[in-house]
C-alpha positions as CSV (number, residue, x, y, z in Angstrom):
1,M,4.0,-245.2,77.4
2,S,6.9,-245.4,74.8
3,I,7.7,-248.7,72.9
4,D,11.4,-249.1,71.7
5,V,10.5,-250.5,68.3
6,G,14.3,-250.7,67.3
7,S,15.4,-252.8,70.2
8,R,12.2,-255.0,69.6
9,L,13.1,-255.6,66.1
10,R,16.6,-256.4,66.7
11,F,15.5,-258.9,69.3
12,V,13.2,-260.7,67.0
13,R,15.4,-260.5,64.1
14,E,18.4,-262.1,66.0
15,R,16.1,-264.5,67.7
16,Q,15.3,-265.9,64.2
17,G,19.0,-266.0,63.4
18,L,18.9,-263.5,60.6
19,S,21.5,-260.9,59.8
20,Q,20.2,-257.1,58.9
21,R,21.5,-257.8,55.3
22,E,19.6,-261.3,55.1
23,L,16.2,-259.5,56.4
24,A,16.8,-256.7,54.0
25,K,17.0,-259.2,51.1
26,L,13.9,-261.2,52.3
27,T,11.7,-258.0,52.6
28,G,13.1,-255.5,49.8
29,V,13.6,-252.9,52.7
30,T,17.2,-251.5,52.5
31,N,19.8,-252.7,54.9
32,S,20.5,-249.2,56.0
33,T,16.6,-248.4,56.8
34,I,16.7,-251.6,59.0
35,S,20.0,-250.4,60.6
36,L,18.4,-247.1,61.2
37,I,15.3,-248.5,62.8
38,E,17.3,-250.8,65.1
39,A,19.5,-247.8,66.4
40,S,16.2,-245.9,67.1
41,R,17.2,-243.2,64.6
42,M,14.2,-243.9,62.4
43,N,10.5,-244.8,63.2
44,P,9.2,-246.9,60.4
45,S,5.5,-246.6,59.2
46,I,3.0,-249.3,60.1
47,G,3.3,-250.6,56.5
48,A,7.1,-250.7,56.4
49,L,7.1,-252.2,59.9
50,K,4.7,-254.8,58.5
51,R,6.8,-255.5,55.5
52,I,9.9,-256.0,57.6
53,L,7.9,-258.4,60.0
54,D,6.6,-260.4,57.2
55,G,10.2,-261.4,56.5
56,I,10.9,-262.7,60.0
57,P,7.7,-263.9,59.9
58,I,5.8,-262.4,62.8
59,G,2.5,-260.4,62.9
60,L,2.1,-256.7,64.3
61,S,0.2,-257.9,67.3
62,E,2.6,-260.6,68.3
63,F,5.5,-258.2,67.7
64,F,4.0,-255.7,70.2
65,A,3.2,-258.2,72.6
66,I,6.7,-259.6,73.0
67,E,8.7,-258.6,75.9
68,P,12.3,-258.6,74.9
69,N,13.9,-258.4,78.5
70,A,11.3,-260.7,80.0
71,P,12.9,-263.7,81.8
72,S,12.2,-266.9,80.2
73,R,9.4,-269.0,81.7
74,V,9.4,-272.7,82.4
75,F,6.5,-273.5,84.2
76,Y,2.7,-272.6,83.4
77,A,-0.5,-273.2,85.5
78,A,-3.3,-274.6,83.7
79,G,-5.1,-271.2,83.7
80,E,-2.0,-269.6,82.1
81,L,-2.2,-271.7,78.8
82,T,-3.4,-269.5,75.8
83,E,-6.6,-270.6,73.9
84,I,-5.8,-270.5,70.2
85,G,-8.8,-272.5,69.2
86,K,-12.4,-271.6,68.5
87,G,-15.7,-273.3,68.7
88,P,-15.9,-276.9,69.4
89,I,-12.2,-277.4,69.3
90,S,-10.1,-276.0,72.1
91,Y,-6.2,-275.7,71.6
92,L,-4.5,-274.5,74.8
93,Q,-0.9,-273.5,73.9
94,V,1.8,-274.0,76.2
95,G,3.5,-270.6,76.4
96,E,2.6,-267.1,75.7
97,S,3.7,-267.0,72.1
98,R,4.9,-269.6,69.4
99,F,7.3,-266.9,67.8
100,G,11.0,-268.1,68.1
101,R,10.1,-271.5,69.2
102,S,11.0,-274.7,67.3
103,L,8.1,-276.7,69.0
104,Q,4.5,-276.0,69.8
105,I,2.7,-278.0,72.5
106,L,-1.2,-278.0,72.7
107,S,-3.7,-279.4,75.2
108,E,-6.5,-280.4,72.8
109,T,-10.2,-280.9,73.5
110,Y,-12.7,-281.9,70.7
111,E,-16.3,-281.7,71.7
112,P,-18.2,-284.7,70.3
113,G,-18.6,-284.5,66.7
114,A,-16.0,-281.7,66.3
115,D,-14.1,-282.1,63.1
116,T,-11.3,-280.1,61.8
117,G,-13.0,-280.0,58.3
118,R,-13.7,-281.7,55.1
119,V,-10.6,-280.2,53.4
120,P,-7.5,-282.0,54.9
121,L,-4.9,-279.9,56.6
122,T,-1.4,-279.8,55.3
123,H,1.8,-277.7,56.4
124,D,5.4,-278.0,56.8
125,G,6.8,-280.1,59.7
126,E,5.8,-283.0,61.8
127,E,3.4,-283.6,64.6
128,G,2.3,-286.0,67.2
129,A,-0.2,-286.8,70.1
130,V,-1.3,-289.0,72.7
131,V,-4.8,-289.4,73.4
132,I,-5.8,-288.8,77.1
133,S,-9.6,-289.5,76.9
134,G,-12.3,-290.0,74.5
135,R,-11.9,-291.2,70.9
136,L,-10.3,-289.5,68.1
137,E,-10.5,-290.5,64.3
138,V,-7.3,-289.5,62.7
139,T,-6.9,-289.5,58.8
140,V,-3.5,-289.2,57.6
141,D,-2.7,-289.6,53.6
142,G,-5.8,-291.7,53.1
143,Q,-5.1,-294.0,56.2
144,R,-8.0,-293.8,58.9
145,R,-7.7,-295.1,62.6
146,V,-10.0,-294.4,65.6
147,L,-7.7,-293.8,68.7
148,G,-8.5,-294.1,72.3
149,P,-7.0,-293.3,75.6
150,G,-3.2,-294.1,75.5
151,D,-3.2,-294.6,71.7
152,A,-0.9,-292.0,69.7
153,Y,-0.1,-290.7,66.3
154,Y,3.0,-289.3,64.7
155,F,3.3,-288.3,61.2
156,E,4.9,-285.6,58.7
157,S,2.6,-282.7,58.5
158,H,2.9,-282.2,54.7
159,K,0.7,-285.4,54.4
160,P,-3.1,-284.4,54.2
161,H,-4.5,-285.1,57.7
162,R,-7.8,-284.4,59.3
163,F,-9.2,-285.0,63.0
164,R,-12.6,-285.9,64.3
165,C,-14.1,-286.7,67.7
166,V,-16.2,-289.9,67.5
167,G,-18.4,-291.1,70.5
168,P,-20.5,-289.4,73.1
169,D,-17.6,-287.8,75.1
170,P,-15.3,-285.0,74.4
171,C,-11.8,-286.2,73.4
172,R,-8.8,-284.7,75.0
173,L,-5.1,-285.0,73.9
174,V,-1.5,-283.6,74.3
175,S,0.1,-282.9,70.9
176,A,3.3,-281.2,69.9
177,C,4.2,-279.9,66.3
178,T,7.3,-278.7,64.8
179,P,7.5,-276.0,63.5
180,P,4.8,-274.2,65.3
181,S,1.9,-273.9,62.8
182,F,-1.1,-272.2,64.6
């Protein structure tokens, strides 16, 4: 099986709205090298490809998992959501990949006592959610509130934040963040 690295690179670069020159400037790889790779006249080493992809940014595994000519999907069955969490916190992502997307939607489940950690999270963007069941303690920039079914939150993600399931039952919520951060 042969993978067309050049076409795939062109696809992800254009999807990010970058010109070859902009990508070259971001990565320190020459514009001519990027042009030769995209024209399939040169095969990059893994190191060179990783350096180029870091400028987009996209990881090697995600780069090779993308199907540039695949039709855009609209609907996803419950079993088709992608698990990106671990341990007592489940994050089921809507869609196969976050690459090239402006919005990330998650179906989250926190087991009783599950916590995102003592060190608050911070990242660029905004996020919000609606609690479906259970109780979730949300701390944002020093403000703390316990939310139940139907309650919601929305904040700028650069503010330190933390989530913890309180009570005897798992907490389920549907969340969205922009830009995708997981």
